C-alpha positions, 0 to 999 in steps of 0.5 A, a space after each residue: 168353742 172347742 178350740 177355745 176350750 183346747 187352748 185353755 186346756 193346754 195353759 195349765 199353770 200348775 203343770 208349768 209349776 211342777 218342776 218348781 214343786 219337785 225342786 222345793 221338795 228336794 231342797 226341803 228333804 235335804 233340809 230335813 236330813 240336815 236337821 236330823 228330822 225324819 219327815 220323809 218316808 221313802 215308801 210314803 213318798 213313792 205313794 204320793 207320787 203315784 197318787 199325783 200321776 193317777 190324778 193327772 191321768 184321771 183329771 184329763 177328761 172331766 177338766 176338758 169337759 168341765 172347760 166345754 161347759 164353762 164356755 157354754 155358761 160364759 156364752 149364755 151369761 148376760 154379763 159377759 160383756 161387762 166383765 173385762 181383765 181389769 185389775 178390779 175384776 181380777 180382785 173380785 174373781 180372787 175373793 169369788 174363787 177363794 169363797 167357792 174353794 172354801 165351801 168346795 173343800 169343806 163339803 169334801 170333808 162333810 159328805 162321804 161321797 165327796 170325801 171318798 174322792 178327797 181323802 187321798 190328799 189326807 191319808 199320809 201320816 207324813 207332812 211335807 211337799 210331797 203331801 201336797 202333790 198327793 191330790 184327791 183323785 176322783 175328786 176331780 170328776 165332780 170338783 169343777 161344777 163348783 165353779 160354774 157360777 163364775 163363767 155364768 157371772 160373765 167371768 171368762 173361763 181362762 180367768 177362772 181357770 187361771 185363778 184356780 191354778 193360782 190358788 193350787 200353787 199358792 197352796 203348795 207351800 202350806 204343806 211344810 214343817 219347816 215354816 213356823 207361825 208368821 206375823 199375827 196379821 198374816 196369820 189372821 187373813 191368809 192360810 198359812 202352813 201353821 193353819 194348814 197343818 191343823 187341816 191335815 191333823 187327825 187329832 180329835 180337836 184338829 178334825 176337819 178344821 181350816 178349809 181355806 184356800 188362799 184365805 183363812 178368813 172364811 173359817 173364821 166367819 163360818 166357825 170352822 177355825 182352829 189354832 195350831 197349839 204348841 201344847 198338842 202337836 199335830 198328828 198327821 193322817 186320818 182316823 182310819 189308816 190305809 190297810 196297805 201303803 200303795 198308791 191304788 189303796 191310797 187313791 181308791 180304798 175309801 170307795 171300797 169301804 163306802 161300798 161295804 157300808 152301803 151293802 151292810 145297811 138294810 134300808 134304802 134310806 140308810 144306804 143313801 145316808 152313807 153317800 151324803 152323811 159325814 165320814 164317821 156316820 154309821 146306821 148301827 154303830 157309834 157316831 165318829 163324825 168329826 163334830 161328835 169327836 170334837 165335842 167329846 174332847 
């Protein structure tokens, strides 16, 4: 089991794709410069790359432990002898993986302790391919548990990890302003740059919308979809900006703010509420949760 986990760990398609990501970033930067579009800020890009490096280091142990647990789940699965690598099982895995991603991603926006790990991906006020590299840091500690049902259903861990990688690679190209809306059919089914720009917005009407990975159909089904409007351009970032532009602040500042809110709360109930209520909830102040803010506009 250990040797199998190591083998799967080494087959990280995302790391293989990193050189392609960096080339795409360079091409987009040159395109933006020729267009006279100042979407790139040198300090912000340094922060994004710094967050990426922190994430890579922190991800090592949680990912390896998760792989070990995936193999445990797979070995006890009563269905492992039925599921093969045939195309129809891959097709089913695609939908199951994307469904899990949607709920994992949505909960990262609706549960404060999860948001603290995910917010590094959102606290840049710029939007380009460099933003895609600015992944949630401590999000990795809990992320993989959401995918444990898949090996329990009989999907080999290599298949699960591969699908996770393909989903993340697909999502890289969504982080751009250079692609306008696509055909209506594609926009209806798939997550696109237009949909994902909305997801990274701090505008009240766009807050916490479009959580899909590859598909946008889950947002349409579960009421979290919002269309990008030409009337209201997207403002990128979060509603509470960083106190300073450093990779360490981008990666961990929300945990410091969360700890301060917990200390400020008097009752044990309120202290736990800060962990599990949505960002913006306060025991003694105005309700700034996204659903409240959206309802007010």
